[in-house]
MDAnalysis code that builds the backbone (N, CA, C; Angstrom):
import MDAnalysis as mda
import numpy as np

u = mda.Universe.empty(390, n_residues=130, atom_resindex=np.repeat(np.arange(130), 3), trajectory=True)
u.add_TopologyAttr("name", ["N", "CA", "C"] * 130)
u.add_TopologyAttr("resid", np.arange(1, 131))
u.add_TopologyAttr("resname", ["MET", "LEU", "ARG", "VAL", "GLY", "ASN", "LEU", "GLN", "ARG", "SER", "ILE", "ALA", "PHE", "TYR", "THR", "GLN", "VAL", "LEU", "GLY", "MET", "GLN", "LEU", "LEU", "ARG", "THR", "SER", "GLU", "ASN", "PRO", "GLU", "TYR", "LYS", "TYR", "SER", "LEU", "ALA", "PHE", "VAL", "GLY", "TYR", "GLU", "GLY", "ASN", "PRO", "ALA", "GLN", "ALA", "GLU", "ILE", "GLU", "LEU", "THR", "TYR", "ASN", "TRP", "GLY", "THR", "GLU", "SER", "TYR", "GLU", "MET", "GLY", "THR", "ALA", "TYR", "GLY", "HIS", "ILE", "ALA", "LEU", "GLY", "VAL", "PRO", "ASP", "ALA", "TYR", "ALA", "ALA", "CYS", "ASP", "LYS", "ILE", "LYS", "ALA", "ALA", "GLY", "GLY", "ASN", "VAL", "THR", "ARG", "GLU", "ALA", "GLY", "PRO", "VAL", "LYS", "GLY", "GLY", "THR", "THR", "VAL", "ILE", "ALA", "PHE", "VAL", "THR", "ASP", "PRO", "ASP", "GLY", "TYR", "LYS", "ILE", "GLU", "LEU", "ILE", "GLN", "ARG", "ALA", "GLU", "GLY", "ALA", "ALA", "GLY", "GLY", "GLY", "LEU", "ARG"])
u.atoms.positions = np.array([
    [-7.062, 5.915, 6.005],
    [-7.768, 6.312, 4.810],
    [-6.847, 7.169, 3.968],
    [-6.816, 6.874, 2.673],
    [-6.039, 7.666, 1.729],
    [-6.984, 8.262, 0.693],
    [-6.849, 9.546, 0.444],
    [-7.633, 10.178, -0.625],
    [-6.858, 9.971, -1.925],
    [-7.547, 9.465, -2.933],
    [-6.884, 9.130, -4.187],
    [-7.508, 9.884, -5.356],
    [-6.716, 10.116, -6.385],
    [-7.165, 10.871, -7.547],
    [-7.840, 10.038, -8.614],
    [-7.662, 8.721, -8.579],
    [-8.277, 7.826, -9.558],
    [-8.467, 6.481, -8.854],
    [-9.706, 6.160, -8.526],
    [-9.973, 4.984, -7.705],
    [-9.547, 3.689, -8.394],
    [-9.840, 3.543, -9.667],
    [-9.487, 2.299, -10.360],
    [-7.972, 2.121, -10.441],
    [-7.240, 3.208, -10.682],
    [-5.775, 3.153, -10.725],
    [-5.223, 2.717, -9.368],
    [-5.787, 3.249, -8.281],
    [-5.319, 2.892, -6.939],
    [-5.677, 1.458, -6.582],
    [-6.883, 1.024, -6.932],
    [-7.266, -0.373, -6.695],
    [-6.301, -1.289, -7.438],
    [-5.985, -0.970, -8.681],
    [-5.050, -1.789, -9.472],
    [-3.686, -1.856, -8.793],
    [-3.176, -0.739, -8.278],
    [-1.878, -0.732, -7.613],
    [-1.900, -1.623, -6.375],
    [-2.857, -1.419, -5.503],
    [-2.876, -2.159, -4.244],
    [-3.173, -3.647, -4.448],
    [-3.936, -3.997, -5.483],
    [-4.235, -5.417, -5.716],
    [-3.193, -6.082, -6.614],
    [-2.838, -5.461, -7.719],
    [-1.941, -6.100, -8.680],
    [-0.466, -5.938, -8.326],
    [-0.089, -4.817, -7.733],
    [1.315, -4.571, -7.408],
    [1.650, -5.029, -5.988],
    [0.782, -4.719, -5.014],
    [1.060, -5.103, -3.626],
    [0.379, -6.404, -3.216],
    [-0.448, -6.978, -4.081],
    [-1.047, -8.281, -3.816],
    [-2.181, -8.294, -2.811],
    [-2.765, -7.130, -2.532],
    [-3.915, -7.086, -1.629],
    [-5.164, -7.550, -2.371],
    [-6.231, -7.729, -1.632],
    [-7.531, -8.087, -2.201],
    [-8.439, -6.870, -2.097],
    [-9.291, -6.694, -3.096],
    [-10.348, -5.695, -2.984],
    [-11.429, -6.328, -2.125],
    [-11.643, -5.804, -0.933],
    [-12.551, -6.410, 0.040],
    [-13.994, -5.959, -0.142],
    [-14.184, -4.672, -0.448],
    [-15.532, -4.162, -0.693],
    [-15.439, -2.737, -1.224],
    [-16.520, -2.289, -1.842],
    [-16.609, -0.925, -2.360],
    [-17.976, -0.349, -1.996],
    [-18.071, 0.958, -2.036],
    [-19.370, 1.610, -1.861],
    [-19.346, 2.944, -2.602],
    [-20.531, 3.368, -2.995],
    [-20.710, 4.635, -3.707],
    [-21.641, 5.511, -2.890],
    [-21.386, 6.810, -2.869],
    [-22.275, 7.743, -2.209],
    [-22.545, 8.907, -3.167],
    [-23.517, 8.714, -4.087],
    [-23.800, 9.756, -5.079],
    [-24.250, 11.084, -4.469],
    [-24.975, 11.028, -3.350],
    [-25.461, 12.266, -2.732],
    [-24.301, 13.174, -2.336],
    [-23.219, 12.571, -1.784],
    [-22.074, 13.365, -1.340],
    [-20.881, 13.261, -2.282],
    [-21.093, 12.582, -3.415],
    [-20.115, 12.522, -4.505],
    [-18.765, 11.954, -4.091],
    [-18.790, 10.748, -3.520],
    [-17.532, 10.058, -3.244],
    [-17.730, 8.555, -3.386],
    [-16.628, 7.870, -3.625],
    [-16.602, 6.410, -3.731],
    [-15.534, 5.882, -2.788],
    [-15.782, 4.702, -2.228],
    [-14.827, 4.074, -1.308],
    [-14.463, 2.684, -1.805],
    [-13.220, 2.306, -1.567],
    [-12.771, 0.932, -1.797],
    [-11.914, 0.548, -0.602],
    [-12.109, -0.661, -0.118],
    [-11.334, -1.162, 1.013],
    [-10.467, -2.312, 0.514],
    [-9.164, -2.230, 0.769],
    [-8.219, -3.257, 0.344],
    [-7.466, -3.781, 1.559],
    [-7.020, -5.029, 1.458],
    [-6.265, -5.629, 2.549],
    [-5.817, -7.018, 2.148],
    [-5.141, -7.683, 3.055],
    [-4.670, -9.036, 2.801],
    [-5.677, -10.012, 3.377],
    [-6.371, -10.712, 2.501],
    [-7.388, -11.672, 2.914],
    [-6.741, -12.855, 3.618],
    [-7.493, -13.540, 4.436],
    [-6.971, -14.707, 5.126],
    [-6.376, -14.386, 6.485],
    [-6.335, -13.133, 6.845],
    [-5.840, -12.723, 8.151],
    [-7.043, -12.173, 8.905],
    [-7.633, -12.939, 9.830],
    [-8.881, -12.510, 10.462],
    [-8.801, -11.179, 11.204],
    [-7.641, -10.822, 11.674],
    [-7.489, -9.547, 12.382],
    [-6.813, -8.513, 11.484],
    [-7.014, -8.652, 10.191],
    [-6.289, -7.830, 9.224],
    [-6.593, -6.341, 9.348],
    [-5.629, -5.582, 8.953],
    [-5.834, -4.148, 8.797],
    [-6.331, -3.922, 7.374],
    [-7.091, -2.884, 7.186],
    [-7.582, -2.528, 5.867],
    [-7.163, -1.099, 5.568],
    [-7.010, -0.815, 4.289],
    [-6.772, 0.557, 3.856],
    [-8.025, 1.007, 3.128],
    [-8.549, 2.137, 3.549],
    [-9.713, 2.728, 2.888],
    [-9.205, 3.719, 1.850],
    [-9.571, 3.504, 0.592],
    [-9.243, 4.424, -0.490],
    [-10.489, 5.257, -0.775],
    [-10.371, 6.571, -0.672],
    [-11.509, 7.464, -0.874],
    [-11.289, 8.303, -2.119],
    [-12.245, 8.232, -3.038],
    [-12.201, 9.085, -4.232],
    [-13.328, 10.097, -4.129],
    [-12.970, 11.368, -4.002],
    [-13.944, 12.457, -4.026],
    [-14.111, 12.857, -5.484],
    [-15.294, 12.634, -6.002],
    [-15.553, 12.807, -7.429],
    [-15.064, 14.175, -7.918],
    [-14.313, 14.153, -8.997],
    [-13.821, 15.377, -9.620],
    [-12.510, 15.902, -9.063],
    [-11.954, 15.271, -8.024],
    [-10.670, 15.703, -7.459],
    [-9.605, 14.706, -7.891],
    [-8.648, 15.173, -8.689],
    [-7.650, 14.268, -9.255],
    [-6.331, 14.223, -8.499],
    [-6.092, 15.164, -7.587],
    [-4.841, 15.119, -6.829],
    [-5.000, 15.903, -5.527],
    [-4.103, 15.606, -4.582],
    [-4.105, 16.239, -3.276],
    [-2.681, 16.625, -2.922],
    [-2.544, 17.613, -2.030],
    [-1.237, 17.926, -1.471],
    [-0.986, 16.931, -0.349],
    [0.236, 16.434, -0.239],
    [0.545, 15.433, 0.776],
    [0.524, 16.006, 2.189],
    [0.880, 17.247, 2.357],
    [0.913, 17.819, 3.700],
    [2.148, 17.346, 4.457],
    [2.278, 17.779, 5.678],
    [3.456, 17.419, 6.460],
    [3.156, 16.394, 7.553],
    [1.901, 16.032, 7.750],
    [1.558, 15.079, 8.804],
    [1.711, 13.627, 8.368],
    [1.527, 13.344, 7.102],
    [1.592, 11.965, 6.621],
    [3.039, 11.499, 6.551],
    [3.312, 10.305, 7.068],
    [4.648, 9.721, 6.983],
    [4.646, 8.613, 5.952],
    [4.133, 7.433, 6.335],
    [4.031, 6.320, 5.405],
    [3.226, 5.195, 6.034],
    [2.781, 4.291, 5.178],
    [2.155, 3.049, 5.613],
    [3.285, 2.040, 5.721],
    [3.231, 1.133, 6.687],
    [4.249, 0.090, 6.811],
    [3.584, -1.276, 6.666],
    [4.193, -2.146, 5.856],
    [3.703, -3.507, 5.648],
    [4.800, -4.487, 6.004],
    [4.471, -5.505, 6.773],
    [5.412, -6.572, 7.063],
    [5.465, -7.535, 5.893],
    [6.662, -7.920, 5.491],
    [6.851, -8.868, 4.388],
    [7.866, -9.925, 4.825],
    [7.742, -11.150, 4.301],
    [8.715, -12.182, 4.671],
    [10.097, -11.944, 4.074],
    [10.155, -11.310, 2.889],
    [11.429, -11.097, 2.192],
    [11.332, -9.786, 1.411],
    [11.954, -8.735, 1.925],
    [11.862, -7.414, 1.294],
    [12.517, -7.388, -0.085],
    [13.582, -8.149, -0.273],
    [14.261, -8.196, -1.571],
    [13.339, -8.791, -2.624],
    [12.713, -9.925, -2.294],
    [11.790, -10.581, -3.224],
    [10.563, -9.705, -3.471],
    [10.080, -9.028, -2.417],
    [8.924, -8.145, -2.570],
    [9.240, -7.023, -3.551],
    [10.437, -6.439, -3.473],
    [10.824, -5.372, -4.408],
    [10.870, -5.898, -5.834],
    [11.430, -7.083, -6.020],
    [11.475, -7.680, -7.363],
    [10.070, -7.873, -7.905],
    [9.171, -8.375, -7.074],
    [7.788, -8.623, -7.486],
    [7.074, -7.307, -7.822],
    [7.290, -6.287, -7.007],
    [6.665, -4.982, -7.229],
    [7.162, -4.363, -8.530],
    [8.458, -4.410, -8.768],
    [9.012, -3.858, -10.013],
    [8.482, -4.612, -11.227],
    [8.398, -5.939, -11.123],
    [7.893, -6.758, -12.234],
    [6.436, -6.424, -12.553],
    [5.685, -5.976, -11.522],
    [4.282, -5.620, -11.717],
    [4.112, -4.156, -12.121],
    [5.218, -3.437, -12.325],
    [5.149, -2.041, -12.753],
    [5.144, -1.038, -11.622],
    [5.403, -1.482, -10.384],
    [5.420, -0.578, -9.235],
    [6.713, 0.216, -9.148],
    [6.686, 1.277, -8.360],
    [7.809, 2.198, -8.213],
    [8.522, 1.973, -6.875],
    [9.667, 1.288, -6.923],
    [10.489, 1.090, -5.729],
    [11.395, 2.306, -5.601],
    [11.238, 3.058, -4.519],
    [12.006, 4.292, -4.356],
    [13.204, 4.132, -3.422],
    [13.235, 3.032, -2.672],
    [14.403, 2.691, -1.857],
    [14.507, 1.177, -1.886],
    [15.554, 0.696, -2.505],
    [15.750, -0.746, -2.627],
    [15.894, -1.380, -1.251],
    [15.607, -2.655, -1.169],
    [15.710, -3.387, 0.092],
    [17.142, -3.391, 0.604],
    [17.269, -3.214, 1.890],
    [18.568, -3.243, 2.550],
    [18.400, -2.868, 4.008],
    [19.456, -3.035, 4.798],
    [19.365, -2.726, 6.224],
    [19.061, -1.243, 6.465],
    [18.255, -0.991, 7.488],
    [17.962, 0.376, 7.887],
    [19.265, 1.003, 8.390],
    [19.433, 2.292, 8.175],
    [20.640, 2.972, 8.642],
    [20.786, 2.810, 10.148],
    [21.937, 2.338, 10.573],
    [22.214, 2.176, 11.987],
    [21.603, 0.929, 12.603],
    [21.109, 0.003, 11.764],
    [20.489, -1.196, 12.314],
    [20.617, -2.373, 11.365],
    [19.889, -3.424, 11.660],
    [19.958, -4.635, 10.839],
    [18.631, -4.997, 10.182],
    [17.540, -4.364, 10.599],
    [16.238, -4.654, 10.004],
    [16.261, -4.254, 8.530],
    [15.816, -5.174, 7.669],
    [15.790, -4.902, 6.230],
    [14.472, -4.214, 5.883],
    [14.591, -3.073, 5.201],
    [13.414, -2.307, 4.783],
    [13.567, -1.921, 3.316],
    [12.472, -1.460, 2.736],
    [12.446, -0.886, 1.392],
    [11.273, 0.083, 1.367],
    [11.231, 0.933, 0.360],
    [10.101, 1.842, 0.188],
    [9.604, 1.784, -1.239],
    [8.275, 1.848, -1.378],
    [7.626, 1.971, -2.674],
    [6.680, 3.160, -2.592],
    [6.268, 3.656, -3.740],
    [5.342, 4.779, -3.800],
    [4.143, 4.377, -4.636],
    [2.939, 4.693, -4.144],
    [1.738, 4.352, -4.903],
    [1.484, 5.418, -5.967],
    [0.476, 5.232, -6.826],
    [0.245, 6.179, -7.923],
    [-0.087, 7.598, -7.490],
    [-0.536, 7.793, -6.244],
    [-0.833, 9.136, -5.761],
    [0.321, 9.747, -4.979],
    [1.447, 9.030, -4.889],
    [2.616, 9.552, -4.199],
    [2.734, 9.148, -2.744],
    [1.820, 8.307, -2.233],
    [1.915, 7.852, -0.851],
    [3.067, 6.862, -0.710],
    [3.845, 7.018, 0.349],
    [4.979, 6.138, 0.605],
    [4.528, 4.915, 1.393],
    [5.085, 3.763, 1.027],
    [4.783, 2.509, 1.705],
    [6.107, 1.850, 2.049],
    [6.328, 1.608, 3.330],
    [7.549, 0.948, 3.780],
    [7.299, -0.554, 3.853],
    [8.228, -1.325, 3.340],
    [8.203, -2.772, 3.465],
    [9.216, -3.133, 4.530],
    [8.782, -3.833, 5.573],
    [9.663, -4.216, 6.671],
    [9.772, -5.731, 6.678],
    [10.987, -6.227, 6.495],
    [11.197, -7.668, 6.502],
    [11.020, -8.180, 7.918],
    [10.072, -9.095, 8.086],
    [9.785, -9.657, 9.409],
    [10.855, -10.656, 9.794],
    [11.046, -10.800, 11.088],
    [11.966, -11.814, 11.607],
    [11.389, -13.184, 11.304],
    [12.230, -14.184, 11.199],
    [11.782, -15.560, 10.952],
    [10.650, -15.933, 11.888],
    [9.584, -16.479, 11.312],
    [8.474, -16.977, 12.105],
    [7.521, -15.922, 12.616],
    [7.741, -14.640, 12.280],
    [6.844, -13.602, 12.758],
    [5.499, -13.704, 12.054],
    [4.445, -13.398, 12.772],
    [3.098, -13.453, 12.196],
    [2.805, -12.162, 11.449],
    [1.737, -12.163, 10.697],
    [1.325, -10.977, 9.949],
    [1.310, -11.303, 8.492],
    [0.876, -10.350, 7.670],
    [0.787, -10.772, 6.282],
    [0.838, -9.680, 5.264],
    [1.960, -9.405, 4.724],
    [2.075, -8.511, 3.593],
    [2.372, -9.319, 2.353],
    [2.991, -8.719, 1.401],
    [3.328, -9.356, 0.128],
    [3.913, -10.744, 0.315],
    [3.337, -11.684, -0.354],
    [3.840, -13.057, -0.267],
    [4.509, -13.438, -1.558],
])
């Protein structure tokens, strides 16, 4: 779950920039929060990200416990090109991880959360940016 400062802005980032689907939303007026769940449709065992907007709160401190979300992608280079073309912020271009051969990249969402793109080995299952 990620707390976000603007729910529509975050939904737009995760759907339009990262290619996820908006799976469902809910409102809780009594406790003044809204939820949106995003993920990659078509994967029956998919992971979902819960975006929580607490009404009237526009930003949060990141804290020291949060690291990043990781998404498997077939081609990290192509994913970075697609993200940049959609207006996303690539903060580490695709390339081999230091001291290894796995290709990774990093992007940042509108609230400052880091997302690592990990290029999957040929034929690996899973589903990030296509």
